[in-house]
VEXTI-516571 format. One line per field, with one value per atom (N, C-alpha, C, CB): residue number from 0; residue in one letter; atom name; x, y, z. Coordinates in nm, 2 decimals. Each point is the difference from the previous one (the first is absolute). Glycine has a CB too. Layout:
REM VEXTI-516571
kepa: NUM;...
rokol: a;...
fido: CA;...
px: X;...
py: Y;...
pz: Z;...
This chain:
REM VEXTI-516571
kepa: 0;0;0;0;1;1;1;1;2;2;2;2;3;3;3;3;4;4;4;4;5;5;5;5;6;6;6;6;7;7;7;7;8;8;8;8;9;9;9;9;10;10;10;10;11;11;11;11;12;12;12;12;13;13;13;13;14;14;14;14;15;15;15;15;16;16;16;16;17;17;17;17;18;18;18;18;19;19;19;19;20;20;20;20;21;21;21;21;22;22;22;22;23;23;23;23;24;24;24;24;25;25;25;25;26;26;26;26;27;27;27;27;28;28;28;28;29;29;29;29;30;30;30;30;31;31;31;31;32;32;32;32;33;33;33;33;34;34;34;34;35;35;35;35;36;36;36;36;37;37;37;37;38;38;38;38;39;39;39;39;40;40;40;40;41;41;41;41;42;42;42;42;43;43;43;43;44;44;44;44;45;45;45;45;46;46;46;46;47;47;47;47;48;48;48;48;49;49;49;49;50;50;50;50;51;51;51;51;52;52;52;52;53;53;53;53;54;54;54;54;55;55;55;55;56;56;56;56;57;57;57;57;58;58;58;58;59;59;59;59;60;60;60;60;61;61;61;61;62;62;62;62;63;63;63;63;64;64;64;64;65;65;65;65;66;66;66;66;67;67;67;67;68;68;68;68;69;69;69;69;70;70;70;70;71;71;71;71
rokol: x;x;x;x;x;x;x;x;x;x;x;x;x;x;x;x;x;x;x;x;x;x;x;x;x;x;x;x;x;x;x;x;x;x;x;x;x;x;x;x;x;x;x;x;x;x;x;x;x;x;x;x;x;x;x;x;x;x;x;x;x;x;x;x;x;x;x;x;x;x;x;x;x;x;x;x;x;x;x;x;x;x;x;x;x;x;x;x;x;x;x;x;x;x;x;x;x;x;x;x;x;x;x;x;x;x;x;x;x;x;x;x;x;x;x;x;x;x;x;x;x;x;x;x;x;x;x;x;x;x;x;x;x;x;x;x;x;x;x;x;x;x;x;x;x;x;x;x;x;x;x;x;x;x;x;x;x;x;x;x;x;x;x;x;x;x;x;x;x;x;x;x;x;x;x;x;x;x;x;x;x;x;x;x;x;x;x;x;x;x;x;x;x;x;x;x;x;x;x;x;x;x;x;x;x;x;x;x;x;x;x;x;x;x;x;x;x;x;x;x;x;x;x;x;x;x;x;x;x;x;x;x;x;x;x;x;x;x;x;x;x;x;x;x;x;x;x;x;x;x;x;x;x;x;x;x;x;x;x;x;x;x;x;x;x;x;x;x;x;x;x;x;x;x;x;x;x;x;x;x;x;x;x;x;x;x;x;x
fido: N;CA;C;CB;N;CA;C;CB;N;CA;C;CB;N;CA;C;CB;N;CA;C;CB;N;CA;C;CB;N;CA;C;CB;N;CA;C;CB;N;CA;C;CB;N;CA;C;CB;N;CA;C;CB;N;CA;C;CB;N;CA;C;CB;N;CA;C;CB;N;CA;C;CB;N;CA;C;CB;N;CA;C;CB;N;CA;C;CB;N;CA;C;CB;N;CA;C;CB;N;CA;C;CB;N;CA;C;CB;N;CA;C;CB;N;CA;C;CB;N;CA;C;CB;N;CA;C;CB;N;CA;C;CB;N;CA;C;CB;N;CA;C;CB;N;CA;C;CB;N;CA;C;CB;N;CA;C;CB;N;CA;C;CB;N;CA;C;CB;N;CA;C;CB;N;CA;C;CB;N;CA;C;CB;N;CA;C;CB;N;CA;C;CB;N;CA;C;CB;N;CA;C;CB;N;CA;C;CB;N;CA;C;CB;N;CA;C;CB;N;CA;C;CB;N;CA;C;CB;N;CA;C;CB;N;CA;C;CB;N;CA;C;CB;N;CA;C;CB;N;CA;C;CB;N;CA;C;CB;N;CA;C;CB;N;CA;C;CB;N;CA;C;CB;N;CA;C;CB;N;CA;C;CB;N;CA;C;CB;N;CA;C;CB;N;CA;C;CB;N;CA;C;CB;N;CA;C;CB;N;CA;C;CB;N;CA;C;CB;N;CA;C;CB;N;CA;C;CB;N;CA;C;CB;N;CA;C;CB;N;CA;C;CB;N;CA;C;CB;N;CA;C;CB;N;CA;C;CB
px: 6.92;0.10;-0.06;0.09;0.00;-0.04;0.03;0.04;-0.11;0.03;0.11;-0.23;0.32;0.11;0.05;0.06;0.00;0.07;0.15;-0.17;0.24;0.15;0.06;-0.01;-0.04;0.06;-0.01;-0.06;-0.05;-0.02;0.10;-0.24;0.25;0.10;0.14;-0.15;0.19;0.13;0.02;0.00;-0.10;0.01;0.02;-0.15;0.10;0.02;0.14;-0.25;0.33;0.13;0.03;0.01;-0.12;0.02;0.02;-0.15;0.28;0.03;0.07;0.01;0.02;0.08;-0.10;0.21;-0.22;-0.09;0.08;-0.12;0.06;0.06;-0.09;0.12;-0.06;-0.08;0.05;-0.03;-0.07;0.03;0.06;-0.19;0.30;0.06;0.05;0.07;-0.14;0.03;0.02;0.11;0.01;0.02;0.07;0.01;-0.04;0.07;-0.09;0.22;-0.19;-0.06;0.10;-0.16;0.12;0.08;-0.04;0.04;0.06;-0.02;0.05;0.02;-0.11;0.04;0.09;-0.21;0.18;0.07;0.15;-0.22;0.25;0.14;0.06;-0.05;-0.03;0.04;0.05;0.06;-0.12;0.04;-0.10;0.11;-0.05;-0.08;0.01;0.04;-0.15;0.00;-0.07;-0.01;0.07;-0.06;-0.14;0.23;-0.32;-0.14;-0.02;-0.07;0.15;-0.01;0.05;0.02;0.04;0.05;-0.11;0.23;-0.35;-0.11;-0.12;0.07;-0.14;-0.12;-0.11;0.11;-0.23;-0.11;-0.07;-0.04;0.04;-0.06;-0.15;0.21;-0.25;-0.15;-0.02;-0.02;-0.10;-0.05;-0.11;0.06;-0.05;-0.09;-0.06;0.13;-0.24;-0.05;0.02;-0.18;0.23;0.03;-0.06;0.21;-0.24;-0.04;0.12;-0.25;0.29;0.11;-0.04;0.17;-0.18;-0.04;-0.14;0.24;-0.33;-0.13;-0.02;-0.03;0.13;-0.01;0.03;0.07;-0.14;0.02;0.11;-0.24;0.33;0.12;0.02;0.11;-0.05;0.03;0.15;-0.17;0.20;0.13;0.04;-0.03;0.15;0.05;0.11;-0.05;0.03;0.10;0.10;-0.16;0.29;0.09;0.12;-0.06;0.12;0.11;0.11;-0.15;0.27;0.12;0.09;-0.01;0.00;0.09;0.14;-0.18;0.21;0.13;0.07;-0.07;-0.01;0.04;-0.03;-0.03;-0.04;-0.04;-0.08;0.20;-0.30;-0.07;-0.15;0.20;-0.28;-0.15;-0.04;-0.03;-0.06;-0.05;-0.14;0.24;-0.28;-0.12;0.01;-0.12;0.03;0.00;-0.14;0.19;-0.21;-0.14;-0.02;0.01;-0.13;-0.03;-0.14;0.14
py: -6.18;0.11;0.10;-0.04;0.09;0.11;0.13;-0.16;0.26;0.14;0.05;0.04;0.04;0.06;0.12;-0.23;0.32;0.12;-0.03;0.16;-0.09;-0.02;0.04;0.04;0.06;0.04;-0.11;0.24;-0.31;-0.12;-0.11;0.06;-0.08;-0.11;0.04;-0.05;0.17;0.05;-0.01;0.15;-0.13;-0.01;-0.15;0.21;-0.30;-0.14;-0.05;-0.03;0.12;-0.03;-0.02;-0.11;0.11;-0.01;0.13;-0.20;0.25;0.14;0.02;0.04;-0.14;0.01;-0.01;-0.09;0.19;0.00;-0.07;0.21;-0.32;-0.08;0.00;-0.14;0.12;-0.02;-0.12;0.25;-0.32;-0.13;0.03;-0.11;0.05;0.02;-0.14;0.24;-0.30;-0.13;-0.10;0.10;-0.15;-0.10;0.05;-0.16;0.29;0.06;0.11;-0.05;0.10;0.11;0.12;-0.15;0.27;0.11;0.11;-0.05;0.11;0.11;0.12;-0.15;0.25;0.12;0.09;-0.01;0.00;0.09;-0.04;0.04;-0.16;-0.05;-0.04;-0.07;0.06;-0.04;-0.15;0.24;-0.32;-0.14;-0.09;0.06;-0.17;-0.11;-0.12;0.09;-0.16;-0.11;-0.12;0.15;-0.27;-0.12;-0.03;-0.09;0.07;-0.02;-0.12;0.11;-0.22;-0.12;0.01;-0.12;0.23;0.01;0.06;0.03;0.00;0.06;-0.10;0.23;-0.21;-0.07;0.10;-0.20;0.17;0.09;-0.03;0.02;0.08;-0.02;0.02;0.08;0.02;0.03;0.09;-0.02;0.01;0.10;0.09;-0.17;0.29;0.10;0.08;0.02;0.05;0.10;0.14;-0.17;0.26;0.13;0.11;-0.08;0.19;0.12;0.09;-0.03;0.06;0.09;0.11;-0.19;0.31;0.11;-0.02;0.05;-0.11;-0.03;-0.12;0.24;-0.31;-0.13;-0.12;0.13;-0.24;-0.12;-0.08;0.00;-0.05;-0.08;-0.12;0.21;-0.31;-0.12;0.02;-0.15;0.11;0.01;-0.13;0.25;-0.30;-0.12;0.04;-0.13;0.09;0.02;-0.12;0.13;-0.10;-0.11;0.01;0.00;-0.11;-0.01;-0.09;0.03;0.01;-0.08;-0.02;0.08;-0.20;-0.02;0.00;-0.14;0.09;-0.01;0.14;-0.20;0.30;0.14;0.09;-0.03;-0.03;0.08;0.12;-0.08;0.06;0.11;-0.03;0.06;0.05;-0.01;0.12;-0.12;0.09;0.10;-0.02;0.05;0.03;-0.02;0.03;0.06;-0.12;0.01;0.03;-0.16;0.27;0.05;-0.05;0.20;-0.26;-0.04;0.04;-0.20
pz: 0.77;0.01;0.09;-0.23;0.31;0.10;-0.06;0.19;-0.14;-0.03;0.10;-0.11;0.06;0.08;-0.07;0.10;-0.02;-0.06;-0.01;0.09;-0.18;-0.01;0.13;-0.25;0.32;0.13;0.10;-0.05;0.05;0.10;-0.04;0.03;-0.16;-0.04;0.04;-0.19;0.17;0.04;0.15;-0.19;0.27;0.15;0.04;0.03;-0.12;0.03;-0.04;-0.03;-0.03;-0.03;-0.15;0.22;-0.30;-0.15;-0.06;0.00;0.02;-0.03;-0.13;0.24;-0.32;-0.12;-0.12;0.11;-0.19;-0.12;-0.11;0.07;-0.12;-0.11;-0.12;0.17;-0.28;-0.13;-0.06;-0.03;-0.04;-0.07;-0.13;0.12;-0.15;-0.13;-0.05;0.05;-0.14;-0.06;0.12;-0.20;0.23;0.10;0.13;-0.19;0.21;0.12;0.06;-0.10;0.22;0.06;0.00;0.14;-0.17;-0.01;0.10;-0.24;0.31;0.09;-0.06;0.20;-0.23;-0.07;0.10;-0.15;0.28;0.09;0.02;0.11;-0.12;0.01;-0.13;0.24;-0.34;-0.14;0.01;-0.07;0.16;0.02;-0.06;0.21;-0.26;-0.06;0.08;-0.23;0.26;0.09;-0.08;0.21;-0.19;-0.07;0.06;-0.04;-0.05;0.04;0.08;-0.21;0.19;0.07;0.14;-0.21;0.25;0.14;0.09;-0.08;0.03;0.08;0.01;-0.08;0.19;0.02;0.02;0.10;-0.15;0.01;0.14;-0.26;0.35;0.13;0.00;0.10;-0.18;0.00;-0.12;0.25;-0.30;-0.11;0.06;-0.18;0.14;0.05;-0.12;0.22;-0.19;-0.09;0.06;-0.09;0.02;0.05;-0.10;0.12;-0.07;-0.08;-0.01;0.07;-0.19;-0.03;-0.09;0.04;0.01;-0.08;-0.07;-0.05;0.13;-0.04;-0.09;0.01;-0.03;-0.08;0.08;-0.20;0.18;0.07;-0.07;0.07;0.02;-0.05;0.09;-0.10;0.05;0.08;0.04;-0.12;0.25;0.05;0.07;0.04;-0.08;0.07;0.10;-0.21;0.33;0.10;-0.01;0.16;-0.18;-0.02;0.10;-0.25;0.27;0.09;-0.06;0.20;-0.18;-0.04;0.13;-0.24;0.30;0.11;-0.04;0.11;-0.23;-0.05;-0.01;-0.13;0.08;-0.01;0.12;-0.25;0.35;0.11;-0.04;0.13;-0.21;-0.07;0.00;-0.14;0.18;-0.01;-0.08;0.23;-0.32;-0.09;-0.06;-0.05;-0.04;-0.07;-0.14;0.21;-0.29;-0.14;-0.05;-0.02;-0.04;-0.04;-0.15;0.15;-0.17;-0.13;-0.04;0.02
């Protein structure tokens, strides 16, 4: 896993923040729910958020024309 900042990830086009909820990904900003199986994980990163280390998955859905990230 590579280290990266969220700003760098967003500059790469992964600009939608998603959260994992059971079998779907949820976007709080649009209040939208997306099927988990419509995304592929492009890369996993380690980021520092407010002084804490977290894992981030950069995901893409060609079907939904959406790139985003999920922090775990």
